[in-house]
C-alpha positions, 0 to 999 in steps of 0.5 A: 499499499502506498503511504499517504502524504499525511503519514509521511509528514507525520513520520518526518516530524517524529524523526526531526523531533525524536519525540512523539510528544513534541511532534504531536504538539508541532502538528497540533494533533493528539499524541495517540492519533500520531502514534496510530498513524505511524503504526499504520504507516509501518504496517503498510510498509512492512517495516519498523521505522522507530525504536521506542524505549525508555531512552526515547525515540530513535530511527531504525536502520530502515527508518534512516534509509527511508527518511531522505526518501520521504523528505524528497516525496514531500518536497516534490509534493510541495513543489507540485502544489506551488507550481499549480498555484503559479499556473492558477495565477497565470505565472507559468504556461503558454499564451498564443498571441496573434497580432496584425502587421500594423501593431507588430512594429510598435505595440508587440515588442514592449508588451511581450518584453514586459511579460517575459521580464515579469513572468520568465516562466510564462511562454508567449508565442506570437503569430502574425495574422490578417484580421479574418485569420485573427478572429477565426483563430480566437474563436477556434481557440488556436489563439488565446489573445490578439492585438487588433483594431475595431470594429470586430464581431460579436462574441469577443471581449476587448480591452482598449490599450491605446487611442491614436490619431488617424492621418491622411497619408500623402505623397511627400510632394503633394500640395497638402503635405505641408498642412498641420491638419486636414479634414477628410472632406479636403481629400474628396477629389483625390485618387485613393488607395485602400485595402480590398473590401474582402480583407475585413468587411466591418472595417470597410463599412466603418470606412464607408460611413466616414466617407459618407459623413465627409460628403463623398465616395472615394475614387479608389484607383488601386488596392493593396492587402497590407499597410506596407503596400499602401504606403508604397503606392502612396510614395509612388504617387498613385493615390492617398490613403488614411492610416494611423499615426503609428504606421509611419514607423513602417515607411519614413520616406516618400510619404507625409502623414497629416493628422485628420481632424477628429479622427482617432483609432483604437488598438485593442487586446481581444480574447474569447470570454470565458477563456480557461487560460489563466494567463490571459488576464495576466497579460491583459493587465500587464498590457493595460498597465504599460499602455497607461505609462508608456506611449506605445505608438513609439515604444517598439 
């Protein structure tokens, strides 16, 4: 019969105190109960562990051999409980984090770095994904968390990490490139380069509403699937576009970023509600704390 952990703890306590009386007091149990448990342990092992006589309590030769083994078992059990506690608190384990390309250059590095510094036993794996891939991955539990931008879809929980201004992105030699700010309506007659509508329909419905509120429908002359592609088209003089200020880190020549009045965009940390990975709220808290103390649009 395999000994119980409680019986091993009793055995080690008696061995350390060389006294049933002192061990019972330290364990806060009756001496009779302690003696009974040691007797049960000895019977289950088929060996006498203590010699008890007028001179006191001493380990037998077998007991001497068994003591370090019992200590090792108890230490491993304590370690297992401690590990479980850290896992429950989200301090160890693995988190699968997805991100949009537009967040990778500035948002991802400082947050992942902060998580690794504070929780070195928490592994963060990262995956670049399109918005559609990101949402599907969250729903299918291939990703635990994601950095992205709204609007999204129902059924996701989000926490806003930062809000930044949206800019008109113009060729560097454009007549409006030197302005300190613009209204979206100022660009009504310009050729536009945008992402494909199929990239994420909720975004494009939001864009449609913004353009309609500005009083025009953009004349889209070309589309590109990535921010880098849009910036390249703008630098080549093909058209203008509209991006967050942080996108400037992806291309610093050939384009001008001019803030659009009353136009902002949010970046959010998103997950599926009820997620059973305890590290999800841990990372959300670290990200929110960092966002409150650091300009994450410049931190990467």
